[in-house]
C-alpha positions as a Markdown table, in Angstrom:
| # | Residue | x | y | z |
|---|---|---|---|---|
| 1 | Met | -8.1 | 9.0 | 10.2 |
| 2 | Ser | -10.0 | 5.5 | 11.1 |
| 3 | Ala | -7.8 | 2.8 | 12.3 |
| 4 | Pro | -6.1 | 0.6 | 9.5 |
| 5 | Leu | -7.9 | -3.0 | 8.6 |
| 6 | Arg | -6.3 | -5.8 | 10.8 |
| 7 | Tyr | -5.8 | -8.5 | 8.0 |
| 8 | Gly | -4.7 | -12.6 | 9.4 |
| 9 | Leu | -3.8 | -14.9 | 6.6 |
| 10 | Ile | -4.6 | -18.6 | 6.8 |
| 11 | Gly | -2.0 | -20.0 | 4.6 |
| 12 | Thr | 1.1 | -18.6 | 3.3 |
| 13 | Gly | 2.2 | -20.5 | 0.8 |
| 14 | Met | 2.5 | -18.8 | -3.0 |
| 15 | Met | -0.7 | -17.6 | -2.6 |
| 16 | Gly | -0.5 | -16.3 | 0.6 |
| 17 | Leu | 2.2 | -14.8 | 0.6 |
| 18 | Glu | 1.1 | -12.8 | -3.1 |
| 19 | His | -1.6 | -11.6 | -0.9 |
| 20 | Gln | 0.2 | -10.5 | 2.4 |
| 21 | Arg | 2.9 | -8.7 | -0.4 |
| 22 | Asn | 0.1 | -7.1 | -2.1 |
| 23 | Leu | -1.6 | -5.7 | 1.4 |
| 24 | Asn | 2.0 | -4.5 | 2.2 |
| 25 | Ala | 1.7 | -1.8 | -0.1 |
| 26 | Ile | -2.1 | -0.4 | 0.4 |
| 27 | Thr | -2.5 | 2.4 | 2.3 |
| 28 | Gly | -4.7 | 1.5 | 5.5 |
| 29 | Val | -4.2 | -1.6 | 6.1 |
| 30 | Glu | -1.6 | -3.8 | 7.6 |
| 31 | Val | -1.3 | -7.6 | 8.0 |
| 32 | Val | -1.1 | -8.6 | 11.4 |
| 33 | Ala | -1.1 | -12.4 | 11.9 |
| 34 | Ala | -0.3 | -15.5 | 9.9 |
| 35 | Ala | -1.3 | -19.3 | 10.5 |
| 36 | Asp | 0.4 | -22.1 | 8.7 |
| 37 | Pro | 1.2 | -25.8 | 10.2 |
| 38 | Glu | 4.6 | -25.8 | 7.3 |
| 39 | Pro | 6.9 | -23.9 | 9.5 |
| 40 | Thr | 9.4 | -23.0 | 5.8 |
| 41 | Ser | 5.7 | -21.3 | 5.0 |
| 42 | Leu | 5.3 | -19.7 | 8.0 |
| 43 | Ala | 9.0 | -18.6 | 8.4 |
| 44 | Ala | 8.1 | -17.1 | 4.4 |
| 45 | Ala | 5.7 | -14.6 | 5.7 |
| 46 | Val | 7.8 | -13.7 | 8.4 |
| 47 | Thr | 10.5 | -12.8 | 6.2 |
| 48 | Thr | 8.1 | -10.9 | 3.5 |
| 49 | Ala | 6.4 | -9.1 | 6.6 |
| 50 | Glu | 9.6 | -6.9 | 6.2 |
| 51 | Gly | 10.2 | -5.9 | 9.5 |
| 52 | Arg | 6.6 | -5.9 | 10.3 |
| 53 | Ala | 4.9 | -6.8 | 13.0 |
| 54 | Leu | 3.5 | -10.3 | 12.6 |
| 55 | Ala | 2.0 | -13.0 | 15.2 |
| 56 | Thr | 2.8 | -16.2 | 13.7 |
| 57 | Phe | 0.2 | -19.9 | 14.7 |
| 58 | Ser | 1.0 | -23.0 | 13.3 |
| 59 | Asp | -2.9 | -23.6 | 14.0 |
| 60 | Tyr | -5.1 | -21.4 | 12.5 |
| 61 | Arg | -7.5 | -21.8 | 15.4 |
| 62 | Glu | -5.5 | -20.3 | 17.8 |
| 63 | Leu | -5.2 | -17.5 | 15.2 |
| 64 | Leu | -8.9 | -16.9 | 15.8 |
| 65 | Ala | -9.4 | -17.9 | 19.1 |
| 66 | Ala | -6.3 | -14.9 | 19.6 |
| 67 | Asp | -9.0 | -12.4 | 17.7 |
| 68 | Leu | -6.6 | -9.9 | 16.5 |
| 69 | Cys | -8.2 | -9.4 | 13.2 |
| 70 | Asp | -11.1 | -7.4 | 11.3 |
| 71 | Ala | -10.3 | -9.8 | 8.1 |
| 72 | Tyr | -9.4 | -13.4 | 6.9 |
| 73 | Val | -7.4 | -14.3 | 3.8 |
| 74 | Ile | -8.2 | -17.9 | 3.4 |
| 75 | Ser | -4.9 | -19.3 | 0.9 |
| 76 | Ser | -4.8 | -22.7 | 2.4 |
| 77 | Pro | -5.3 | -25.9 | 0.4 |
| 78 | Asn | -8.0 | -26.6 | -1.4 |
| 79 | Phe | -9.5 | -29.9 | 0.3 |
| 80 | Thr | -9.1 | -27.4 | 3.5 |
| 81 | His | -11.4 | -25.4 | 2.6 |
| 82 | Arg | -14.9 | -26.4 | 3.6 |
| 83 | Ala | -14.0 | -27.0 | 6.8 |
| 84 | Val | -11.7 | -23.6 | 7.5 |
| 85 | Leu | -14.9 | -21.8 | 6.4 |
| 86 | Asp | -17.0 | -23.1 | 9.0 |
| 87 | Asp | -14.2 | -22.2 | 11.5 |
| 88 | Val | -14.1 | -18.6 | 10.4 |
| 89 | Met | -17.5 | -17.7 | 9.6 |
| 90 | Ala | -18.2 | -18.3 | 12.9 |
| 91 | Ser | -15.7 | -15.5 | 14.0 |
| 92 | Gly | -18.3 | -12.8 | 12.3 |
| 93 | Lys | -15.2 | -10.9 | 10.8 |
| 94 | Ala | -15.0 | -10.2 | 6.6 |
| 95 | Ile | -13.8 | -13.0 | 4.8 |
| 96 | Met | -11.7 | -13.2 | 1.4 |
| 97 | Val | -11.4 | -17.2 | 0.4 |
| 98 | Glu | -9.6 | -18.4 | -2.3 |
| 99 | Lys | -10.6 | -19.9 | -5.3 |
| 100 | Pro | -12.2 | -22.1 | -5.5 |
| 101 | Met | -14.1 | -21.4 | -3.2 |
| 102 | Cys | -14.2 | -25.5 | -2.2 |
| 103 | Thr | -13.2 | -29.1 | -4.4 |
| 104 | Thr | -17.2 | -30.0 | -4.5 |
| 105 | Val | -20.1 | -28.8 | -5.4 |
| 106 | Lys | -21.6 | -30.5 | -2.2 |
| 107 | Asp | -19.4 | -28.0 | -0.6 |
| 108 | Ala | -19.6 | -25.1 | -2.4 |
| 109 | Arg | -23.1 | -25.4 | -1.8 |
| 110 | His | -22.9 | -25.5 | 2.0 |
| 111 | Ile | -20.6 | -23.0 | 2.1 |
| 112 | Leu | -23.6 | -20.7 | -0.3 |
| 113 | Glu | -26.1 | -21.5 | 2.5 |
| 114 | Gln | -24.1 | -20.0 | 5.2 |
| 115 | Ala | -22.9 | -17.5 | 3.2 |
| 116 | Arg | -26.3 | -16.2 | 2.4 |
| 117 | Ser | -27.1 | -14.7 | 5.9 |
| 118 | Tyr | -23.5 | -14.1 | 7.1 |
| 119 | Pro | -23.3 | -10.6 | 8.5 |
| 120 | Asn | -19.9 | -9.3 | 6.9 |
| 121 | Val | -17.9 | -9.3 | 3.8 |
| 122 | Phe | -17.9 | -13.1 | 2.3 |
| 123 | Trp | -15.6 | -12.3 | -0.7 |
| 124 | Val | -14.4 | -15.4 | -3.7 |
| 125 | Gly | -10.7 | -14.7 | -4.9 |
| 126 | Leu | -11.6 | -15.0 | -8.6 |
| 127 | Glu | -9.4 | -12.1 | -9.1 |
| 128 | Tyr | -8.9 | -12.9 | -13.2 |
| 129 | Arg | -12.1 | -10.7 | -13.1 |
| 130 | Tyr | -9.3 | -7.7 | -12.4 |
| 131 | Met | -6.5 | -8.4 | -15.0 |
| 132 | Pro | -6.6 | -4.6 | -16.7 |
| 133 | Pro | -7.4 | -5.7 | -20.2 |
| 134 | Val | -9.7 | -8.4 | -19.4 |
| 135 | Gln | -11.8 | -6.0 | -16.7 |
| 136 | His | -11.4 | -3.7 | -20.4 |
| 137 | Ile | -13.2 | -5.8 | -22.2 |
| 138 | Ile | -15.9 | -7.2 | -20.0 |
| 139 | Asn | -17.0 | -3.4 | -20.0 |
| 140 | Val | -16.8 | -2.7 | -22.9 |
| 141 | Ala | -19.0 | -6.0 | -23.6 |
| 142 | Ala | -21.5 | -4.2 | -20.9 |
| 143 | Ala | -21.7 | -0.8 | -22.2 |
| 144 | Gly | -23.4 | -2.7 | -25.2 |
| 145 | Glu | -20.6 | -1.8 | -28.2 |
| 146 | Leu | -20.6 | -4.9 | -28.9 |
| 147 | Gly | -24.3 | -5.4 | -29.2 |
| 148 | Glu | -26.1 | -9.1 | -28.3 |
| 149 | Ile | -23.4 | -11.0 | -26.8 |
| 150 | Ala | -23.2 | -14.7 | -28.5 |
| 151 | Met | -19.9 | -16.1 | -27.6 |
| 152 | Val | -17.2 | -15.7 | -25.4 |
| 153 | Ala | -13.9 | -17.9 | -26.1 |
| 154 | Ile | -11.1 | -18.3 | -23.6 |
| 155 | Arg | -7.9 | -20.0 | -24.6 |
| 156 | Glu | -5.1 | -20.7 | -21.4 |
| 157 | His | -2.1 | -21.9 | -22.8 |
| 158 | Arg | 0.5 | -22.2 | -20.1 |
| 159 | His | 3.1 | -24.2 | -17.8 |
| 160 | Pro | 1.6 | -27.2 | -15.9 |
| 161 | Phe | 1.3 | -27.1 | -12.4 |
| 162 | Leu | 3.6 | -25.4 | -9.8 |
| 163 | Val | 4.7 | -27.3 | -7.0 |
| 164 | Lys | 2.9 | -27.1 | -3.5 |
| 165 | Val | 4.1 | -28.2 | -0.3 |
| 166 | Gly | 3.0 | -31.7 | 0.5 |
| 167 | Asp | 2.1 | -31.9 | -3.8 |
| 168 | Trp | -1.4 | -31.9 | -2.2 |
| 169 | Asn | -1.8 | -30.3 | -5.7 |
| 170 | Arg | -1.0 | -33.4 | -7.5 |
| 171 | Phe | -4.2 | -35.1 | -7.1 |
| 172 | Ser | -7.8 | -34.4 | -8.0 |
| 173 | Glu | -8.7 | -35.3 | -4.4 |
| 174 | Asn | -7.1 | -32.6 | -3.3 |
| 175 | Thr | -7.8 | -29.9 | -6.0 |
| 176 | Gly | -11.8 | -30.6 | -7.3 |
| 177 | Gly | -9.5 | -31.5 | -10.6 |
| 178 | Thr | -7.6 | -29.4 | -13.1 |
| 179 | Leu | -11.4 | -28.0 | -14.3 |
| 180 | Thr | -12.5 | -26.4 | -11.4 |
| 181 | Glu | -8.9 | -25.2 | -9.6 |
| 182 | Lys | -7.5 | -23.8 | -12.4 |
| 183 | Cys | -10.4 | -22.8 | -15.0 |
| 184 | Cys | -12.7 | -22.1 | -12.1 |
| 185 | His | -11.6 | -18.6 | -13.1 |
| 186 | Phe | -12.9 | -18.3 | -16.3 |
| 187 | Phe | -15.5 | -20.3 | -15.9 |
| 188 | Asp | -16.3 | -17.2 | -13.6 |
| 189 | Leu | -15.3 | -14.9 | -16.5 |
| 190 | Met | -17.6 | -16.8 | -18.9 |
| 191 | Arg | -21.0 | -16.4 | -16.5 |
| 192 | Leu | -20.2 | -12.6 | -15.6 |
| 193 | Ile | -20.2 | -11.8 | -19.0 |
| 194 | Ala | -23.1 | -14.0 | -20.7 |
| 195 | Gln | -25.0 | -12.3 | -17.2 |
| 196 | Ser | -26.9 | -15.8 | -16.9 |
| 197 | Asn | -26.3 | -18.9 | -15.1 |
| 198 | Pro | -25.3 | -22.6 | -17.3 |
| 199 | Val | -27.3 | -25.5 | -18.9 |
| 200 | Arg | -25.0 | -27.6 | -20.5 |
| 201 | Val | -21.7 | -28.5 | -20.7 |
| 202 | Met | -19.6 | -30.6 | -22.7 |
| 203 | Ala | -15.9 | -31.0 | -22.5 |
| 204 | Ser | -13.2 | -33.7 | -23.8 |
| 205 | Gly | -9.7 | -33.8 | -21.9 |
| 206 | Asp | -7.4 | -35.9 | -20.1 |
| 207 | Gln | -3.9 | -36.2 | -18.7 |
| 208 | Arg | -1.5 | -36.7 | -21.6 |
| 209 | Phe | 1.7 | -35.8 | -20.5 |
| 210 | Asn | 2.5 | -33.9 | -17.2 |
| 211 | His | 3.6 | -35.7 | -14.2 |
| 212 | Leu | 3.4 | -38.8 | -15.5 |
| 213 | Asp | 6.7 | -39.9 | -14.2 |
| 214 | Glu | 6.2 | -38.6 | -11.1 |
| 215 | Arg | 5.1 | -41.6 | -7.8 |
| 216 | Tyr | 4.0 | -40.3 | -4.6 |
| 217 | Asp | 3.5 | -43.2 | -2.0 |
| 218 | Gly | 3.4 | -45.2 | -5.3 |
| 219 | Arg | 0.7 | -43.1 | -6.7 |
| 220 | Thr | 1.0 | -41.2 | -9.9 |
| 221 | Pro | -0.7 | -37.8 | -10.4 |
| 222 | Asp | -4.2 | -37.5 | -11.8 |
| 223 | Ile | -4.7 | -34.4 | -13.2 |
| 224 | Leu | -6.0 | -32.9 | -16.5 |
| 225 | Asp | -3.7 | -31.8 | -18.2 |
| 226 | Asn | -5.5 | -30.2 | -21.6 |
| 227 | Ala | -9.3 | -30.3 | -22.7 |
| 228 | Phe | -11.8 | -28.4 | -24.3 |
| 229 | Val | -14.7 | -27.6 | -22.8 |
| 230 | Ile | -18.1 | -25.8 | -24.2 |
| 231 | Val | -20.8 | -23.9 | -22.2 |
| 232 | Asp | -24.2 | -23.2 | -23.2 |
| 233 | Phe | -26.0 | -20.5 | -21.1 |
| 234 | Glu | -30.2 | -20.0 | -20.5 |
| 235 | Asn | -30.0 | -16.9 | -22.3 |
| 236 | Gly | -28.3 | -18.7 | -25.7 |
| 237 | Val | -24.6 | -17.3 | -25.2 |
| 238 | Arg | -22.3 | -19.7 | -25.9 |
| 239 | Ala | -18.7 | -20.4 | -24.6 |
| 240 | Ser | -15.6 | -22.6 | -25.2 |
| 241 | Leu | -12.3 | -22.7 | -23.3 |
| 242 | Asp | -9.2 | -24.3 | -24.6 |
| 243 | Leu | -7.0 | -25.6 | -22.1 |
| 244 | Ser | -3.2 | -26.7 | -22.6 |
| 245 | Met | -0.6 | -26.7 | -19.1 |
| 246 | Phe | 2.1 | -27.6 | -21.5 |
| 247 | Ala | 2.7 | -24.4 | -23.9 |
| 248 | Glu | 5.2 | -22.8 | -22.2 |
| 249 | Gly | 6.3 | -22.0 | -25.8 |
| 250 | Ser | 3.5 | -18.9 | -26.0 |
| 251 | Val | 3.8 | -15.5 | -26.2 |
| 252 | Asn | 0.6 | -14.7 | -24.5 |
| 253 | Asn | -0.2 | -17.3 | -22.0 |
| 254 | Glu | -4.6 | -16.5 | -22.0 |
| 255 | Glu | -6.3 | -14.7 | -24.6 |
| 256 | Leu | -10.2 | -13.4 | -24.1 |
| 257 | Ser | -12.6 | -12.9 | -26.8 |
| 258 | Ile | -15.9 | -11.9 | -26.9 |
| 259 | Val | -18.3 | -11.9 | -29.9 |
| 260 | Gly | -21.7 | -9.8 | -30.0 |
| 261 | Arg | -23.8 | -9.0 | -32.8 |
| 262 | Thr | -22.1 | -6.3 | -34.0 |
| 263 | Gly | -19.1 | -6.3 | -32.4 |
| 264 | Lys | -15.8 | -8.2 | -31.1 |
| 265 | Ala | -13.4 | -7.8 | -28.4 |
| 266 | Glu | -10.2 | -9.8 | -27.6 |
| 267 | Ala | -7.9 | -9.4 | -24.6 |
| 268 | Phe | -4.6 | -11.0 | -24.3 |
| 269 | Ile | -2.1 | -11.5 | -21.3 |
| 270 | Pro | 0.8 | -10.9 | -20.4 |
| 271 | Ser | 1.1 | -8.7 | -23.2 |
| 272 | Gly | -2.3 | -6.5 | -21.8 |
| 273 | Gln | -2.9 | -5.6 | -25.9 |
| 274 | Val | -7.1 | -5.6 | -26.4 |
| 275 | Arg | -8.4 | -5.1 | -29.8 |
| 276 | Val | -11.8 | -3.9 | -30.8 |
| 277 | Gly | -13.4 | -3.8 | -33.9 |
| 278 | Gln | -17.2 | -3.7 | -35.2 |
| 279 | Arg | -18.3 | -5.8 | -37.8 |
| 280 | Lys | -19.9 | -3.2 | -40.4 |
| 281 | Lys | -16.0 | -2.0 | -40.4 |
| 282 | Trp | -14.2 | -5.2 | -41.2 |
| 283 | Asn | -10.7 | -5.4 | -40.2 |
| 284 | Arg | -10.3 | -1.9 | -41.2 |
| 285 | Gly | -12.0 | -0.7 | -37.4 |
| 286 | Val | -10.3 | -2.5 | -34.9 |
| 287 | Ala | -8.6 | -0.6 | -32.2 |
| 288 | Glu | -5.4 | -1.9 | -30.7 |
| 289 | Glu | -4.2 | 0.2 | -27.3 |
| 290 | Thr | -2.1 | -1.7 | -24.1 |
| 291 | Ile | -4.2 | -1.6 | -21.4 |
| 292 | Thr | -2.5 | -1.1 | -17.6 |
| 293 | Asp | -3.7 | 0.3 | -14.5 |
| 294 | Glu | -2.3 | 2.9 | -12.5 |
| 295 | Arg | -3.1 | 2.3 | -9.5 |
| 296 | Val | -1.3 | -1.3 | -9.4 |
| 297 | Leu | 1.5 | -1.5 | -7.5 |
| 298 | Val | 2.4 | -5.1 | -7.4 |
| 299 | Glu | 2.1 | -6.8 | -10.2 |
| 300 | Gly | 2.7 | -10.5 | -8.6 |
| 301 | Phe | 1.7 | -13.6 | -10.1 |
| 302 | His | -1.5 | -12.1 | -11.8 |
| 303 | His | -1.0 | -9.1 | -13.7 |
| 304 | Gly | -1.8 | -6.7 | -10.8 |
| 305 | Ala | -5.5 | -7.9 | -10.3 |
| 306 | Ser | -4.8 | -9.3 | -6.7 |
| 307 | Phe | -3.9 | -5.8 | -5.8 |
| 308 | Leu | -6.9 | -4.3 | -7.2 |
| 309 | Glu | -9.2 | -6.8 | -5.7 |
| 310 | His | -7.3 | -5.9 | -2.4 |
| 311 | Leu | -8.7 | -2.2 | -2.9 |
| 312 | Asp | -12.1 | -3.5 | -3.8 |
| 313 | Phe | -12.3 | -6.0 | -0.4 |
| 314 | Ala | -11.2 | -3.0 | 1.8 |
| 315 | Glu | -13.6 | -0.7 | 0.1 |
| 316 | Ala | -16.1 | -3.4 | 1.1 |
| 317 | Ile | -15.1 | -4.0 | 4.3 |
| 318 | Arg | -14.9 | -0.5 | 5.5 |
| 319 | Asn | -18.2 | 0.5 | 4.0 |
| 320 | Gln | -19.7 | -2.4 | 4.7 |
| 321 | Thr | -21.2 | -3.1 | 1.1 |
| 322 | Pro | -22.0 | -6.5 | -0.9 |
| 323 | Ala | -19.0 | -8.1 | -1.8 |
| 324 | Leu | -18.6 | -8.1 | -5.4 |
| 325 | Val | -17.2 | -11.6 | -6.3 |
| 326 | Thr | -19.7 | -13.4 | -4.0 |
| 327 | Ala | -19.8 | -17.3 | -2.5 |
| 328 | Glu | -22.7 | -17.4 | -5.4 |
| 329 | Asp | -20.2 | -16.6 | -8.1 |
| 330 | Gly | -17.5 | -18.8 | -6.4 |
| 331 | Tyr | -20.6 | -22.1 | -6.3 |
| 332 | Trp | -21.1 | -21.4 | -10.0 |
| 333 | Ser | -17.5 | -21.8 | -10.7 |
| 334 | Val | -17.5 | -25.0 | -9.0 |
| 335 | Val | -20.7 | -26.5 | -10.4 |
| 336 | Met | -19.3 | -25.9 | -14.1 |
| 337 | Gly | -15.7 | -27.4 | -13.3 |
| 338 | Ala | -17.5 | -30.5 | -11.8 |
| 339 | Ala | -19.9 | -30.6 | -14.4 |
| 340 | Ala | -17.0 | -30.4 | -17.2 |
| 341 | His | -15.1 | -33.1 | -15.6 |
| 342 | Leu | -18.3 | -35.4 | -15.5 |
| 343 | Ser | -18.7 | -34.7 | -18.9 |
| 344 | Ile | -15.2 | -35.8 | -19.3 |
| 345 | Asp | -15.7 | -39.0 | -17.6 |
| 346 | Glu | -18.7 | -39.8 | -18.9 |
| 347 | Gly | -18.4 | -38.8 | -22.6 |
| 348 | Arg | -21.1 | -37.1 | -22.8 |
| 349 | Val | -23.2 | -33.5 | -22.2 |
| 350 | Val | -24.0 | -32.5 | -19.1 |
| 351 | Ala | -27.7 | -31.1 | -17.8 |
| 352 | Ile | -26.4 | -28.3 | -15.4 |
| 353 | Arg | -29.2 | -30.0 | -12.9 |
| 354 | Glu | -28.0 | -33.0 | -12.7 |
| 355 | Leu | -25.5 | -31.2 | -10.2 |
| 356 | Leu | -27.5 | -28.9 | -8.3 |
């Protein structure tokens, strides 16, 4: 039996611990080290290790210098990603970096250029692809069961942003903006389903209710809490996003619809329900089922998606096969988010070429 893959965590806040819990449950991997400048976050990683040996560092560069790991999982605040990635990529070890890959198009382009010649697996944590109901209808569409794809519609109605250490996520300069920080997942799904790159974006949104009564060093948070976004793709597919971050009174937080020439597929999270119907049968032909994946041992915050993502990441490392979620995917999800923000800021349709 081959030796376990050794992982190091860079950032042990909410998402870092999510990764740790998933890795604890996967055979053939072990989390051997963690780095975070916040003592309480590092202590949480020690607790989550549940007695397993864990080397801890207050500076991720010390973790890198110790050379204990085969792979690094980066879950540090968004605005640190470019600098952290530059340092970690010098190690040549396998990398999973949380979304968004970077907070700006310029930084995302820089990382993309470096990743193209990277000698190991470089994986971007766009795990919504792995939610079992979402993955199911993506596969239905890819198999041609809906005919030529024409429309993709995504709705996320959810709670406001959670509290983070140092409240870094209250300002767009740190996050890349809501439509990059949060919605890069959905832009990635649009592009994956369309199998095409975007050409133009039109968006409307603002900060209507959330965080307006908060103050940090005298500053009021500036993060959007609602938006509509329309994306046109090179191949004619159109996609839309409906985002509300003050919609706790929802049965399902995410709804995804794919419509083709001959059929329609829908997925609902967290209910796990999917519907697939054929146009010629009208509503009499709609099949409904609840989709789960028996491989999932840890549901976590993303309904098993992070667990499934890590199964594929570990397999890619062992076999030295290409990442299934690439730096290019990460780059385009940032570009689309940035274009949506620009559209809102300037009240106009934005051509993607303006940002490239």
